[in-house]
VEXMAR-993480 format. One line per 10 residues: number of its first residue (from 1); their letters; for each residue z, y, x of C-alpha. Coordinates in Angstrom, 3 decimals, padded with zeros to 6 digits. Layout:
! residues N
NUM) a) Z/Y/X  ...
! end
This chain:
! residues 668
1) mgseaeitgp) 009.377/-093.075/-024.018  007.954/-091.170/-021.222  004.567/-089.539/-021.567  002.938/-091.318/-018.625  001.703/-094.783/-019.094  -000.731/-097.141/-017.347  -003.086/-099.840/-018.600  -003.333/-102.158/-015.780  -004.674/-105.815/-015.323  -001.778/-107.833/-016.412
11) llaaaggggg) -001.568/-106.025/-019.714  -005.241/-106.489/-020.378  -005.156/-110.216/-019.236  -002.376/-110.957/-021.368  -004.211/-109.540/-024.346  -007.297/-111.321/-023.280  -005.795/-114.654/-022.821  -006.000/-114.645/-019.213  -009.341/-116.636/-018.971  -012.822/-116.294/-020.314
21) aeavppwreq) -013.745/-114.708/-023.569  -011.725/-116.577/-026.148  -013.086/-117.222/-029.562  -012.214/-114.963/-032.279  -011.943/-115.899/-035.985  -014.286/-113.932/-038.402  -012.342/-111.019/-039.828  -012.218/-112.656/-043.489  -010.289/-115.646/-042.150  -007.708/-113.545/-040.342
31) vtarglavsa) -006.412/-112.279/-043.784  -005.055/-115.352/-045.489  -003.336/-115.996/-048.870  -000.302/-117.665/-046.835  -000.120/-114.356/-044.509  000.056/-112.168/-047.557  002.768/-114.303/-049.245  004.901/-113.988/-046.091  004.205/-110.446/-045.879  005.462/-110.006/-049.307
41) vlgvlfclit) 008.687/-111.751/-048.833  009.398/-109.799/-045.488  008.231/-106.509/-047.045  011.164/-106.931/-049.771  013.547/-107.834/-046.940  012.655/-104.868/-044.662  012.448/-102.309/-047.566  016.040/-103.464/-048.257  017.198/-102.899/-044.837  015.338/-099.556/-044.489
51) hklnltvgii) 016.846/-098.352/-047.785  020.427/-099.221/-046.591  019.896/-097.438/-043.298  018.568/-094.477/-045.113  021.125/-094.181/-047.427  024.038/-094.510/-045.096  023.158/-092.977/-041.825  019.533/-092.066/-042.030  018.910/-093.979/-038.650  016.116/-096.357/-038.841
61) pslnvaagll) 015.233/-098.310/-035.658  011.732/-099.865/-035.168  011.560/-103.211/-036.879  008.066/-104.088/-035.770  009.312/-106.794/-033.307  011.468/-108.443/-036.048  008.271/-108.274/-038.404  006.090/-110.073/-035.801  008.928/-112.622/-034.901  009.915/-113.494/-038.532
71) gyflvrtwta) 006.378/-113.675/-039.595  005.534/-116.246/-036.919  008.765/-118.161/-037.940  007.879/-118.154/-041.703  004.379/-119.434/-041.067  005.233/-122.091/-038.713  008.045/-123.162/-040.969  005.371/-123.247/-043.915  002.826/-125.281/-041.795  005.433/-127.661/-040.648
81) alerlgvvsk) 006.580/-128.279/-044.239  003.028/-129.015/-045.091  002.443/-131.523/-042.419  005.423/-133.482/-043.521  003.946/-133.641/-046.988  000.370/-134.787/-045.372  -001.296/-131.652/-046.000  -003.615/-130.258/-043.205  -003.217/-126.518/-042.979  -005.365/-123.926/-040.890
91) pftkqentii) -004.261/-123.224/-037.400  -002.029/-120.200/-037.224  -003.761/-117.702/-034.775  -002.411/-114.471/-033.124  -004.730/-112.467/-035.321  -003.144/-113.766/-038.463  000.177/-113.180/-037.028  -000.994/-109.634/-036.214  -002.231/-109.053/-039.705  001.229/-110.200/-041.191
101) qtcvvacygl) 003.071/-107.755/-039.024  000.662/-104.844/-039.783  001.014/-105.665/-043.656  004.907/-105.764/-043.515  004.884/-102.390/-041.373  002.716/-100.786/-044.057  005.023/-102.031/-046.836  008.417/-100.948/-045.414  007.097/-097.838/-043.919  006.929/-096.472/-047.467
111) afsggfgsyi) 010.524/-096.935/-047.996  010.957/-094.090/-045.277  008.009/-091.926/-045.966  008.440/-092.381/-049.671  011.472/-090.131/-049.306  013.925/-092.413/-051.300  016.854/-091.170/-048.906  015.466/-087.737/-048.543  013.223/-085.491/-050.696  013.124/-087.840/-053.756
121) lamdqktyel) 016.835/-087.974/-053.972  016.908/-084.079/-053.210  015.566/-083.519/-056.498  018.243/-085.435/-058.733  021.077/-084.060/-060.657  024.000/-085.531/-058.607  022.535/-083.613/-055.321  022.219/-080.417/-057.466  025.829/-080.764/-058.672  026.922/-081.631/-055.163
131) igtdypgnra) 025.512/-078.393/-053.664  027.152/-076.397/-056.559  025.771/-075.372/-060.156  026.787/-071.559/-059.155  025.218/-071.880/-055.543  022.496/-069.161/-054.962  019.107/-070.699/-055.568  020.473/-073.831/-056.704  019.041/-073.960/-060.325  019.409/-076.485/-063.191
141) vdvknpslgw) 015.573/-076.440/-063.758  014.900/-077.583/-060.200  015.942/-081.255/-061.115  013.886/-084.494/-061.433  016.025/-087.595/-061.582  014.362/-090.711/-060.068  012.730/-093.094/-062.429  010.409/-096.161/-061.799  007.610/-094.881/-063.530  006.939/-091.667/-061.594
151) migfmfvvsf) 007.916/-092.865/-058.259  005.479/-095.767/-058.331  002.904/-093.631/-059.818  003.670/-090.821/-057.123  003.582/-093.423/-054.156  000.237/-094.734/-055.332  -001.578/-091.259/-055.578  -000.342/-090.055/-052.098  000.163/-093.183/-049.845  -003.511/-094.204/-049.330
161) lglfslvalr) -004.736/-090.962/-048.199  -003.339/-091.116/-044.648  -005.189/-094.599/-044.141  -008.570/-092.813/-044.654  -007.765/-089.497/-042.910  -008.034/-090.960/-039.255  -009.762/-094.433/-039.477  -013.152/-092.972/-038.469  -011.301/-092.063/-035.085  -009.882/-095.389/-034.118
171) kvmvidyklt) -012.706/-095.968/-031.417  -011.804/-092.465/-029.883  -008.119/-092.820/-029.975  -007.930/-096.507/-028.799  -011.020/-096.959/-026.592  -012.309/-093.530/-025.316  -008.902/-091.894/-024.858  -007.153/-095.170/-024.039  -003.899/-093.686/-025.663  -001.048/-096.378/-024.859
181) ypsgtataml) 000.898/-096.286/-028.270  003.681/-097.980/-026.634  005.362/-099.427/-029.624  002.015/-100.980/-030.737  001.288/-102.297/-027.125  004.889/-103.731/-027.045  004.247/-105.563/-030.309  000.887/-107.041/-029.341  002.189/-108.172/-025.903  005.097/-110.060/-028.022
191) insfhtttga) 002.460/-111.541/-030.521  000.309/-112.701/-027.534  003.109/-114.527/-025.920  003.929/-116.462/-028.947  000.521/-117.948/-028.922  000.899/-119.734/-025.446  002.840/-122.705/-024.609  005.458/-121.073/-022.681  005.716/-118.253/-025.131  005.861/-120.638/-028.206
201) eladkqvrcl) 009.039/-122.436/-026.717  010.546/-118.820/-026.127  009.734/-117.729/-029.481  011.274/-120.891/-031.084  014.558/-120.137/-029.110  014.467/-116.474/-030.366  013.976/-117.653/-034.087  017.089/-119.960/-033.851  019.236/-117.164/-032.116  018.030/-114.677/-034.893
211) gkylsisffw) 018.776/-117.320/-037.710  022.114/-117.737/-035.998  023.201/-114.226/-035.924  021.465/-113.688/-039.386  024.014/-116.109/-040.866  026.946/-114.759/-038.988  026.068/-111.209/-040.229  025.608/-112.325/-043.700  028.812/-114.491/-044.241  030.788/-111.788/-042.350
221) ncfkwffsgv) 029.706/-109.229/-045.010  030.432/-112.010/-047.765  034.064/-112.285/-046.207  034.524/-108.468/-046.145  033.455/-108.199/-049.673  036.644/-110.202/-050.773  038.941/-107.278/-049.403  036.990/-104.195/-050.299  038.421/-103.761/-053.717  037.626/-101.064/-056.201
231) gdscgfdnfp) 036.677/-097.580/-055.110  035.706/-096.639/-051.452  038.930/-096.662/-049.749  039.500/-100.507/-049.414  038.472/-103.169/-046.757  037.405/-103.388/-043.291  034.830/-100.506/-043.873  037.939/-098.342/-044.004  039.859/-099.958/-041.069  041.968/-097.318/-039.198
241) sfgleafknt) 041.343/-098.787/-035.580  042.569/-095.834/-033.663  045.167/-094.932/-036.084  045.413/-092.844/-039.357  045.088/-089.435/-037.717  041.901/-090.356/-036.209  040.701/-092.206/-039.320  040.915/-088.854/-041.143  038.432/-087.369/-038.744  036.035/-090.578/-039.346
251) fyfdfsptyi) 037.089/-092.035/-036.064  037.245/-095.709/-036.638  035.290/-099.067/-036.155  034.009/-100.149/-039.376  032.952/-103.775/-038.325  029.279/-103.057/-039.487  026.677/-105.699/-038.103  023.998/-103.193/-038.924  024.954/-100.447/-036.851  025.949/-102.813/-034.055
261) gcglicphiv) 022.542/-104.263/-034.130  021.074/-100.624/-034.102  023.147/-099.996/-030.991  021.569/-103.274/-029.485  018.214/-102.068/-030.261  018.234/-098.223/-029.707  018.133/-096.857/-025.994  021.625/-096.313/-024.444  020.897/-092.428/-024.389  020.475/-092.503/-028.136
271) ncstllgaii) 023.798/-094.274/-028.701  025.663/-092.259/-026.125  024.080/-089.036/-027.685  025.407/-089.990/-031.344  028.912/-090.734/-029.901  028.924/-087.305/-027.930  027.667/-085.560/-031.178  030.542/-087.157/-033.155  033.125/-086.087/-030.462  031.886/-082.417/-030.381
281) swgflwpyis) 031.820/-082.056/-034.355  034.457/-084.244/-035.546  036.871/-084.015/-032.476  036.502/-080.340/-032.025  034.297/-078.218/-034.124  035.297/-079.164/-037.623  038.981/-079.169/-037.145  038.749/-075.578/-035.402  036.599/-074.367/-038.490  039.084/-075.919/-040.860
291) tkagdwypan) 041.934/-073.579/-039.386  039.901/-070.718/-040.441  040.360/-071.837/-044.251  041.558/-068.453/-046.171  039.765/-066.476/-043.642  036.110/-067.579/-043.151  035.942/-069.224/-046.514  038.518/-069.610/-049.488  041.185/-072.175/-048.855  041.363/-073.908/-052.084
301) lgsndfkgly) 037.655/-075.256/-052.061  036.912/-078.752/-052.733  035.853/-081.085/-049.745  032.423/-081.072/-050.921  031.904/-077.439/-051.622  029.082/-075.649/-049.665  031.179/-072.352/-049.475  033.593/-074.093/-047.468  033.666/-076.493/-044.434  031.164/-078.834/-046.189
311) gykvfisvav) 028.483/-076.083/-045.737  029.095/-075.658/-042.053  028.679/-079.261/-041.519  025.210/-079.509/-043.336  023.674/-076.195/-041.994  024.770/-076.790/-038.375  023.158/-080.358/-038.749  019.953/-078.626/-040.155  019.930/-076.291/-037.149  020.020/-078.730/-034.574
321) ilgdglynli) 017.577/-081.048/-036.228  015.138/-078.121/-036.852  015.658/-076.967/-033.013  014.751/-080.494/-031.806  011.810/-081.139/-034.358  010.215/-077.547/-033.361  010.556/-078.197/-029.771  008.989/-081.485/-029.855  006.377/-080.306/-032.069  005.152/-077.629/-029.926
331) kiiyatikei) 005.438/-079.912/-026.982  003.271/-082.561/-028.605  000.571/-079.932/-029.962  000.657/-078.467/-026.320  000.056/-081.839/-024.802  -002.737/-082.521/-027.235  -004.473/-079.606/-026.636  -004.147/-079.867/-022.969  -005.327/-083.461/-022.793  -008.277/-082.981/-025.078
341) mnarakqgrl) -009.427/-080.100/-022.900  -009.108/-082.302/-019.724  -010.950/-084.965/-021.641  -013.920/-082.707/-022.083  -013.817/-081.603/-018.566  -013.614/-084.996/-017.237  -016.109/-086.672/-019.640  -013.625/-088.433/-021.840  -011.139/-089.756/-019.337  -007.523/-088.694/-019.737
351) plvqvqdddq) -005.549/-088.638/-016.344  -002.576/-089.802/-018.374  -004.047/-093.315/-018.430  -005.297/-094.760/-015.262  -007.785/-097.799/-015.640  -008.342/-099.631/-012.536  -012.108/-100.173/-011.757  -011.990/-101.216/-008.372  -014.212/-104.310/-007.200  -011.246/-106.448/-007.053
361) dsklsaeekh) -010.735/-105.814/-010.735  -014.005/-106.994/-012.048  -012.142/-109.793/-014.053  -010.434/-106.782/-015.821  -013.583/-105.237/-016.597  -014.939/-108.308/-018.269  -011.947/-108.741/-020.387  -011.654/-105.132/-021.291  -015.339/-105.237/-022.292  -014.365/-108.441/-024.502
371) lnetfikdsi) -011.725/-106.487/-026.190  -013.785/-103.361/-026.623  -016.665/-105.496/-028.178  -014.380/-107.144/-030.522  -012.679/-103.905/-031.670  -016.247/-102.267/-032.334  -017.916/-105.185/-033.976  -016.443/-104.994/-037.315  -016.601/-101.386/-037.983  -015.601/-099.210/-040.858
381) ppwlagsgyi) -018.254/-097.060/-042.018  -017.344/-093.397/-041.665  -019.054/-092.710/-045.024  -016.215/-094.919/-046.553  -013.615/-093.155/-044.589  -014.807/-089.740/-045.680  -015.591/-090.503/-049.493  -012.281/-092.514/-049.534  -010.283/-089.508/-048.452  -012.135/-086.953/-050.592
391) glaaistatv) -012.167/-089.260/-053.794  -008.140/-089.845/-053.264  -007.555/-086.295/-052.504  -009.255/-085.113/-055.789  -007.364/-087.863/-057.690  -004.077/-086.875/-056.197  -004.785/-083.170/-056.742  -005.202/-083.624/-060.348  -002.163/-086.101/-060.788  000.659/-084.502/-058.441
401) pmifpqikwy) 001.056/-081.543/-060.727  001.247/-083.970/-063.722  004.344/-085.501/-061.988  005.671/-082.052/-060.505  004.521/-079.239/-062.626  006.135/-076.674/-060.267  003.435/-077.391/-057.660  000.087/-076.221/-058.710  -003.207/-077.997/-057.880  -004.487/-075.482/-055.519
411) lvlsayvvap) -001.269/-075.834/-053.352  -001.926/-079.760/-053.410  -005.523/-079.173/-052.443  -004.573/-076.805/-049.581  -001.892/-079.462/-048.204  -004.982/-082.185/-048.117  -007.320/-079.606/-046.410  -004.897/-079.259/-043.564  -003.263/-082.584/-043.320  -006.033/-084.606/-041.358
421) llafcnsyga) -005.558/-082.075/-038.482  -001.632/-082.516/-038.557  -002.315/-086.392/-038.698  -004.402/-086.118/-035.845  -001.861/-084.140/-033.791  000.924/-086.545/-034.784  -001.014/-089.934/-034.240  -002.212/-088.412/-030.740  001.338/-087.508/-029.715  002.511/-090.872/-030.970
431) gltdwnlast) -000.069/-092.489/-028.590  001.242/-090.369/-025.742  004.923/-090.312/-026.212  005.617/-093.042/-029.134  007.264/-090.139/-031.111  006.412/-090.022/-034.852  007.195/-086.463/-035.946  006.082/-087.033/-039.560  009.509/-085.777/-040.941  009.181/-082.670/-038.896
441) ygkiglfifa) 005.665/-081.952/-040.401  007.191/-082.622/-043.689  009.932/-080.056/-042.970  007.463/-077.408/-042.179  005.463/-078.098/-045.367  008.652/-078.082/-047.333  009.377/-074.533/-046.119  005.916/-073.027/-046.423  005.435/-074.401/-049.942  008.883/-073.481/-050.993
451) swvgqnggvi) 008.540/-069.805/-049.971  004.993/-069.786/-051.288  006.111/-070.824/-054.787  009.219/-068.747/-054.718  012.134/-068.834/-057.287  010.200/-070.139/-060.160  010.069/-073.749/-059.097  009.817/-073.330/-055.467  012.661/-075.977/-054.531  010.832/-078.897/-056.332
461) aglaacgvmm) 007.622/-077.658/-055.062  008.602/-077.600/-051.568  010.322/-081.070/-051.733  007.086/-082.690/-053.468  004.729/-080.910/-050.782  007.039/-082.422/-048.053  006.542/-085.844/-049.569  002.725/-085.237/-049.731  002.634/-084.160/-046.016  005.073/-086.917/-044.637
471) sivatasdlm) 003.072/-089.679/-046.487  -000.140/-088.811/-044.930  000.992/-087.934/-041.553  003.278/-090.951/-041.229  000.811/-093.563/-042.730  -001.963/-092.117/-040.201  000.382/-092.421/-037.340  001.412/-096.219/-038.244  -002.287/-097.019/-038.721  -003.192/-096.033/-035.102
481) qdfktgyltl) -000.293/-097.955/-033.640  -001.379/-100.961/-035.601  -004.882/-100.572/-034.417  -003.742/-100.511/-030.814  -001.925/-103.798/-031.687  -005.152/-105.282/-033.163  -007.171/-104.067/-030.000  -004.877/-106.090/-027.682  -004.624/-109.228/-029.805  -008.398/-109.406/-030.525
491) ssprsmfvsq) -007.871/-108.697/-034.221  -010.836/-107.173/-036.284  -010.234/-103.569/-037.141  -011.835/-104.375/-040.565  -009.189/-107.113/-041.153  -006.332/-104.618/-039.916  -007.565/-101.890/-042.230  -007.607/-104.333/-045.324  -004.169/-105.422/-044.358  -002.867/-101.829/-044.187
501) ligtafgcvi) -004.423/-101.335/-047.616  -002.723/-104.450/-049.062  000.610/-103.573/-047.295  000.472/-100.069/-048.773  -000.103/-101.328/-052.241  002.727/-103.804/-051.746  005.026/-100.949/-050.704  004.123/-098.734/-053.511  005.666/-101.348/-055.825  008.285/-102.885/-053.565
511) apltfwlyws) 009.827/-099.817/-052.061  010.492/-098.219/-055.374  011.765/-101.498/-056.945  014.124/-102.188/-053.939  015.571/-098.675/-053.972  016.102/-098.970/-057.851  018.287/-101.895/-057.015  020.498/-099.750/-054.903  020.358/-096.843/-057.346  021.332/-099.019/-060.282
521) afdignpdgs) 024.233/-100.988/-058.268  025.805/-098.374/-056.131  026.888/-094.613/-056.166  024.237/-093.265/-054.392  024.981/-089.726/-052.878  028.817/-089.874/-053.081  029.744/-088.055/-049.858  033.001/-089.967/-049.923  031.326/-093.357/-050.523  029.371/-095.932/-048.494
531) fkapyavifr) 025.884/-094.645/-049.626  026.259/-091.020/-048.640  022.302/-090.375/-048.721  022.939/-087.502/-046.173  019.346/-086.221/-046.088  019.181/-085.674/-049.665  021.538/-082.802/-049.451  019.906/-081.465/-046.111  016.248/-081.460/-047.758  017.542/-079.719/-050.798
541) emsilgvegl) 019.334/-077.132/-048.761  016.199/-076.694/-046.692  014.177/-076.146/-049.762  016.577/-073.723/-051.132  016.668/-071.837/-047.777  012.823/-071.580/-048.064  013.263/-069.851/-051.442  016.210/-067.945/-050.702  016.457/-067.056/-047.073  019.529/-066.946/-044.987
551) salpqhclai) 021.733/-064.724/-047.570  023.410/-068.091/-048.837  025.137/-069.293/-045.569  028.807/-069.026/-045.414  030.600/-066.322/-043.153  029.830/-066.711/-039.407  027.604/-069.771/-040.295  024.416/-068.184/-039.250  025.665/-067.106/-035.810  027.019/-070.771/-035.176
561) csfffvaslv) 023.815/-072.286/-036.489  021.798/-069.847/-034.199  023.924/-071.179/-031.262  023.121/-074.743/-031.975  019.516/-074.024/-032.664  019.011/-072.573/-029.221  021.284/-075.085/-027.598  019.039/-077.722/-029.045  015.932/-076.040/-027.631  017.679/-075.621/-024.212
571) inllrdvtpk) 018.747/-079.258/-023.950  015.376/-080.620/-024.932  013.877/-078.324/-022.229  016.431/-079.504/-019.704  015.402/-083.014/-020.515  011.689/-082.264/-019.742  012.159/-080.108/-016.458  014.836/-082.094/-014.803  014.101/-085.102/-012.535  014.000/-088.316/-014.297
581) nvsrfipipm) 017.135/-089.478/-012.550  018.913/-086.499/-014.050  017.215/-086.335/-017.392  018.093/-089.809/-018.486  021.660/-088.735/-018.696  021.134/-085.662/-020.799  021.753/-086.330/-024.492  019.111/-085.993/-027.444  019.893/-083.200/-029.849  018.377/-084.952/-032.847
591) amaipfyiga) 020.534/-087.971/-032.288  023.683/-085.865/-031.645  022.861/-084.009/-035.103  023.264/-087.020/-037.321  027.072/-087.807/-036.903  027.918/-083.883/-037.425  027.337/-084.392/-041.132  027.895/-088.003/-041.781  031.002/-089.024/-039.597  031.921/-090.607/-036.225
601) yfaidmfvgt) 032.369/-094.078/-037.562  028.785/-095.353/-037.238  028.316/-093.734/-033.798  031.440/-095.687/-032.573  029.692/-098.900/-034.030  026.396/-097.947/-032.084  028.081/-097.503/-029.094  030.081/-100.922/-029.243  026.431/-102.257/-029.463  025.152/-100.337/-026.547
611) vilfvwervn) 028.457/-101.564/-024.412  027.640/-105.138/-025.456  024.047/-104.693/-024.207  025.044/-102.837/-020.978  027.579/-105.704/-020.075  024.846/-108.330/-021.053  022.233/-106.623/-018.909  024.575/-106.787/-015.956  025.588/-110.325/-016.422  022.079/-111.964/-017.258
621) rkecddfaga) 019.215/-109.549/-017.158  016.591/-111.890/-018.237  018.550/-113.443/-021.210  019.287/-110.043/-022.495  015.519/-109.116/-022.253  014.700/-112.283/-024.198  017.149/-112.387/-026.729  018.792/-109.054/-027.293  016.145/-108.025/-029.807  016.748/-111.356/-031.705
631) vasglicgdg) 020.389/-110.944/-031.802  019.966/-107.446/-033.128  017.437/-108.308/-035.760  019.574/-111.113/-036.859  022.774/-108.696/-037.403  020.569/-106.113/-039.271  018.679/-108.600/-041.289  021.790/-110.581/-042.481  023.361/-107.313/-043.437  020.161/-106.410/-045.369
641) iwtvpsails) 019.979/-109.645/-047.143  023.901/-109.469/-048.214  022.870/-106.130/-050.147  021.006/-108.442/-052.851  024.160/-110.489/-053.948  026.143/-107.392/-053.328  024.141/-105.442/-055.752  023.913/-108.179/-058.268  027.632/-108.563/-058.239  027.840/-104.752/-058.836
651) ilridppicm) 025.630/-104.715/-061.571  027.511/-107.613/-063.296  030.664/-105.523/-062.902  032.320/-108.317/-060.817  035.062/-106.581/-058.499  036.358/-107.779/-055.290  039.747/-109.538/-055.727  041.589/-107.740/-053.178  042.183/-104.199/-051.921  042.974/-104.052/-048.049
661) yfkpslts) 044.493/-100.520/-047.629  046.302/-098.766/-045.056  049.047/-096.060/-045.197  051.619/-094.687/-043.049  054.810/-096.821/-042.997  057.906/-095.486/-044.589  060.597/-093.933/-042.548  064.124/-093.422/-043.555
! end
């Protein structure tokens, strides 16, 4: 997203309903039992989807719009069913819709920030063995296998602090600084549109469209299962679309509705960047390095040995990711400091946000005043935020070392001292650019604490510290995004905060349970399987680098990594200094890095999605704008729902009856 945004009349008019000051229900009536029940159901669904994406490719598109749309659909279905039974139910308001969306986002957000596809898996035995038992710095004592008990406990002691760290600044961020929070604003506009006559008709059509493609996705996955056989080499997921030679280098279309849906949601430049990264890595770089077997590295190594080609794949991916993350972190911190200084110089008004206050906009002023009054009315006392943070930090400081003895209490305490500052920087940056850099802050914490603790437990300490930092920073940013949504939908900040607390509590239980379903049913972390969990290896390697330094890298790997690290910085700089008509064609390094390690197949799927979207935009732009999100959400949700029966079949040891496999034809 661009860094400039403008709050203008139509936006505020849409939020305010377009007429006089509309009646707003009390905050207690905005949080309803049916809303929480719907939130729990959707929380399970979106946690399943997030885990699947996290454990396969690591790309998670925003599902906020889908959460708002499905929340609207389920409550409308609920009330319609009760009406047929002669039961009168309360009207479904946009405030209740907002509360449901907030609760769902808080719940499934923990499936990402909880580290189930990254730092938690990086601790387990399989990742330790995958890197190599004789690998420098990779020690058997630095292993902690997942279990429901400690994962749920860890979620509860670290996940709530982010909610209390910045809640006292909600007025400063939303009203005084007028930060746009693009995702929060877009979600608010969507929810506001649902609760108008015209918008309700469109929402019904979108729901039918979502249901149609959800069914198609679900039954397509069911059909694919019958041909997937035993093991990881059968079925449509291993279809050599471009020939067997290309298949060996992961260039094939695997008929995945999820990745096609991601391609429909993600911007064109993201999808094209992943394909470009796949071509550079799997088309040129890895085939070239593989020719150096016996020279740069021993020729008899296994395909997953870090002393060979596999090590280059991981470390070069890490270099690009760190380069992109570091650049954007510095950029956001610089923008934050600059705009805070400008705000002080100009008495609180940021030039990034232009608020029209001409005589002709007197109606806007009245509506904006109504928004501000509603947002301020149900305040959350600063003493509650402060005491809540201090109390939870004290509990967490005492509890985290019991779960991870390698990280001492004073290290946890030091993390909580600096976390609010980092949370503010991340939330402010997200308000300007819509970029949530929680994982970058987590990686920085990982390096610092791993090197601080050293060889005596530094790997686990760094990963645990990463979890603490990621949780606070991500949750605080999500909270402010939701406050912006609540501001524009006239929802009480008190009800929003309560919804966040309840959603976080749901997530502390639902996210580990849904992860455990995958953990029990599938071969998680197998680099040759469907659930590669790519970031588990990457995060453990980062922690080892924090402890051991760069001595463990394969030959010439440091030079290649340095080149890609600098290239990542230069590409980001070019994206910022070139005109928009040029920069929109410059790839995004973070998106390019993902296929370096995972493979090209998902990039091809996403590119198929972006081609469909591009053609649809040219044929019928309005229809595309109205229904592309619903189609994408349906494809992703149907695939996510299928994981439940698929996992049950796997747990019951019921194998597919057919193995569809491809090999070269025999020649005489």
